[in-house]
C-alpha positions in Angstrom: -31.5 31.5 26.8 -29.9 32.0 23.4 -28.4 28.9 21.7 -24.7 28.5 20.8 -23.5 30.9 23.5 -20.6 28.6 24.1 -19.6 26.0 21.5 -17.2 23.2 22.3 -16.6 21.7 18.9 -14.7 18.5 17.9 -12.3 18.9 20.9 -9.5 16.3 21.2 -6.3 16.6 23.1 -3.1 14.6 23.4 -0.3 14.9 26.0 3.3 13.8 25.3 4.5 10.8 27.4 7.8 8.8 27.3 5.8 6.0 25.6 4.2 8.3 23.0 1.2 10.6 22.9 -1.6 10.0 25.3 -5.1 10.9 24.0 -7.1 12.2 26.9 -10.2 13.5 25.0 -11.6 12.4 21.7 -14.1 14.5 19.7 -16.0 16.3 22.5 -18.9 18.3 21.2 -21.2 20.4 23.3 -23.3 23.5 22.7 -24.3 25.5 25.8 -26.9 28.2 25.9 -26.5 31.5 27.8 -27.7 31.1 31.4 -27.6 27.3 31.3 -26.2 25.2 34.2 -24.2 22.2 33.0 -22.8 19.4 35.1 -19.9 17.2 33.9 -19.9 13.8 35.6 -18.0 10.6 35.2 -15.4 8.4 36.9 -11.9 9.7 37.8 -9.7 10.1 34.8 -12.5 10.6 32.3 -11.3 14.0 31.2 -13.8 16.3 33.1 -11.1 18.6 34.4 -9.4 18.6 31.0 -12.6 19.8 29.3 -12.9 22.6 32.0 -9.3 23.6 31.5 -9.7 23.9 27.7 -12.8 26.1 28.2 -10.8 28.1 30.7 -8.0 28.6 28.2 -5.4 26.8 30.4 -5.0 24.0 27.8 -5.3 24.3 24.0 -7.0 21.4 22.2 -4.9 19.3 19.7 -8.0 19.3 17.4 -11.2 21.3 17.5 -11.7 24.3 19.8 -14.0 26.4 21.9 -16.0 29.4 20.7 -17.4 31.8 23.3 -19.8 34.4 21.9 -18.2 34.2 18.4 -14.6 34.4 19.7 -12.1 31.5 19.9 -10.8 30.7 23.4 -7.0 30.3 23.3 -5.9 31.6 26.7 -7.3 32.5 30.1 -9.4 35.6 30.4 -11.7 37.4 32.8 -14.7 36.3 30.8 -14.2 32.8 32.3 -13.7 32.5 36.1 -12.7 29.3 37.7 -13.6 28.1 41.2 -11.5 25.1 42.4 -12.1 22.6 45.1 -9.4 24.4 47.0 -10.5 27.9 47.7 -7.1 29.4 46.7 -7.5 32.5 48.9 -4.4 34.5 49.9 -4.1 33.8 53.6 -2.5 37.1 54.5 -5.4 39.1 53.0 -8.9 39.6 54.5 -11.9 38.2 52.7 -12.7 41.7 51.4 -9.1 42.2 50.1 -9.2 38.8 48.4 -12.2 39.8 46.4 -11.1 43.4 45.9 -7.9 42.1 44.2 -10.0 40.7 41.4 -12.2 43.7 41.3 -9.3 46.1 40.9 -7.9 43.9 38.1 -11.1 43.7 36.1 -12.7 47.1 36.8 -9.7 49.5 36.3 -12.0 52.1 34.6 -14.3 52.3 37.7 -13.7 54.7 40.7 -12.5 53.5 44.0 -15.9 54.0 45.5 -17.5 51.9 42.8 -15.0 49.1 43.2 -15.5 49.2 47.0 -19.3 49.0 46.5 -19.0 46.1 44.0 -16.6 44.2 46.3 -19.1 44.5 49.2 -22.0 43.6 46.9 -20.4 40.3 45.9 -19.6 39.3 49.4 -23.2 40.0 50.5 -24.4 38.0 47.5 -22.7 34.9 49.0 -23.8 35.8 52.6 -20.3 36.8 53.7 -20.8 40.5 54.4 -20.5 39.8 58.2 -17.0 38.3 57.9 -15.5 40.4 55.1 -12.7 41.7 57.3 -11.6 38.3 58.6 -8.7 36.4 57.2 -9.1 32.9 55.7 -7.6 31.2 58.9 -10.4 32.8 60.9 -13.4 31.3 58.9 -14.7 27.8 58.1 -14.1 25.8 54.9 -17.6 26.6 53.6 -17.1 30.3 54.2 -13.7 30.2 52.4 -15.4 28.7 49.4 -18.1 31.4 49.5 -15.4 34.0 49.3 -13.8 32.1 46.4 -17.2 32.2 44.6 -17.6 35.9 45.4 -14.2 36.6 43.9 -15.1 34.7 40.7 -18.5 36.5 40.4 -16.9 39.9 41.0 -15.2 39.5 37.6 -18.6 39.4 36.0 -17.6 36.3 33.9 -19.6 35.2 30.9 -19.0 31.6 32.1 -18.4 30.4 35.7 -16.3 27.2 35.7 -16.5 25.1 38.9 -14.2 22.1 39.5 -15.7 20.1 42.4 -16.3 23.3 44.3 -18.0 21.6 47.3 -16.1 18.3 47.3 -14.1 19.0 50.4 -17.0 20.2 52.5 -19.1 18.3 55.0 -22.6 17.2 53.9 -24.5 20.0 55.7 -22.2 22.8 54.5 -22.4 21.3 51.0 -26.2 21.5 51.0 -26.1 25.1 52.1 -23.6 25.9 49.4 -25.7 24.2 46.7 -28.8 26.2 47.9 -26.7 29.4 47.7 -25.5 28.6 44.2 -29.0 28.1 43.0 -30.1 31.4 44.5 -27.1 33.2 42.8 -27.7 31.5 39.5 -31.4 32.5 39.5 -30.5 36.1 40.3 -27.6 36.5 37.9 -28.5 34.0 35.2 -24.9 32.8 35.0 -23.7 30.3 32.5 -22.2 27.6 34.7 -20.1 24.5 33.9 -19.5 22.4 37.1 -17.6 19.2 37.6 -19.1 16.9 40.2 -18.9 13.2 41.4 -22.2 13.7 43.3 -25.2 12.4 41.4 -27.7 14.1 43.6 -25.9 17.4 43.3 -25.9 17.1 39.5 -29.6 16.5 39.3 -30.5 19.2 41.8 -28.5 21.9 40.2 -28.4 21.2 36.5 -30.3 22.0 33.3 -28.3 19.2 31.6 -26.0 16.5 32.9 -23.1 15.6 30.6 -21.9 12.1 31.3 -18.3 11.3 30.2 -17.0 7.9 29.1 -13.9 6.4 30.7 -10.5 7.4 29.4 -8.2 7.3 27.6 -9.8 9.0 24.6 -12.8 9.9 26.8 -15.7 11.6 25.2 -19.4 12.5 25.9 -21.3 9.3 26.4 -24.7 10.7 27.1 -26.4 14.0 27.8 -29.4 14.1 30.2 -31.8 17.0 30.1 -33.1 17.7 33.6 -36.7 19.0 33.2 -37.5 20.1 36.8 -39.1 23.4 37.6 -37.1 26.1 39.3 -36.7 27.1 42.1 -35.9 23.6 43.3 -36.4 22.5 46.8 -34.3 19.5 47.9 -36.8 18.2 50.4 -39.8 18.1 48.0 -37.6 16.6 45.3 -36.5 13.7 47.5 -39.9 11.9 46.9 -40.4 13.3 43.4 -40.5 10.3 40.9 -39.1 12.5 38.1 -36.1 13.5 40.2 -35.5 9.9 41.1 -35.8 8.8 37.5 -33.1 11.2 36.5 -31.0 10.1 39.4 -31.4 6.4 38.3 -30.5 7.2 34.7 -27.1 8.8 35.8 -26.4 5.9 38.2 -27.1 3.4 35.5 -24.7 5.1 33.1 -21.9 5.3 35.7 -22.3 1.9 37.4 -23.7 -0.4 34.7 -22.6 1.0 31.3 -19.3 2.6 32.2 -18.2 1.0 35.5 -14.5 0.8 36.2 -12.9 -2.4 37.6 -13.0 -1.0 41.1 -16.7 0.1 40.9 -19.2 -2.7 41.9 -21.5 -3.9 39.2 -24.9 -3.1 40.5 -26.6 -5.8 38.5 -24.4 -8.5 40.0 -24.8 -7.0 43.5 -28.6 -7.2 43.1 -28.4 -10.8 41.8 -26.2 -11.8 44.8 -28.6 -10.1 47.2 -31.5 -12.0 45.6 -29.7 -15.3 45.8 -28.6 -14.7 49.4 -32.0 -13.9 50.7 -33.5 -17.5 50.6 -30.3 -18.9 52.1 -30.3 -16.4 54.8 -33.9 -17.2 55.6 -33.1 -21.0 55.7 -30.2 -20.4 58.0 -32.5 -18.4 60.3 -35.1 -21.2 60.4 -32.4 -23.8 61.0 -31.1 -21.8 63.9 -34.6 -21.5 65.3 
């Protein structure tokens, strides 16, 4: 991995409101190496999606900016592909045609045969070759998201941006998608930035976890380096003390240092549980 592949430098952004400017981000700094998997985590409203949109070129920072391989990011481009929580497939097109649309746009200098082969290759990469001629209405939510990832990968982006890509999926499908994403990232060595609310997902997938403070004027509160060997196997990690230590560090940041009003304070919960235990025991003895 080479350093400073992607440089988010001094990024702040304000949005106009009837009551004056609203500062969503304040002085966000992050250097990402090529092939690195980064997760952004934090409470709702902490600016995770805003960071992603600035890297995608959908927003321009009020201050600071983003440099990708020595070039400033000012607008969307095929070197940055976005996968949203909603698969965003065209319902009237087959899975193949949904991916082929992106391939035709990004590979105009290739022959039709080469574009056909590349489209099929990316669908096979996400294990969707068997359903490439089905329309989105004929496949499951997890399969739709696989097609969305295939479409993003077919653009050969320098950076893959993922905004809660598995948030709408059931737990089992989500686990399968996480495993697939790890396989793909190992094979292609993509640079990935992913937003997630799932602590276990962040620890399982990431090289580093970027924890955001609460907004307004949100910024990076802490960065956790996840030093776990790859490939990672979720079942073996479940009892791994290092994995659980990382998990606890993220939970501590979210629920003790940066808890919102509607998020229970885990310290107080533990204290209440401790206090309740003797009383509960006494009540049980009295009842006996």
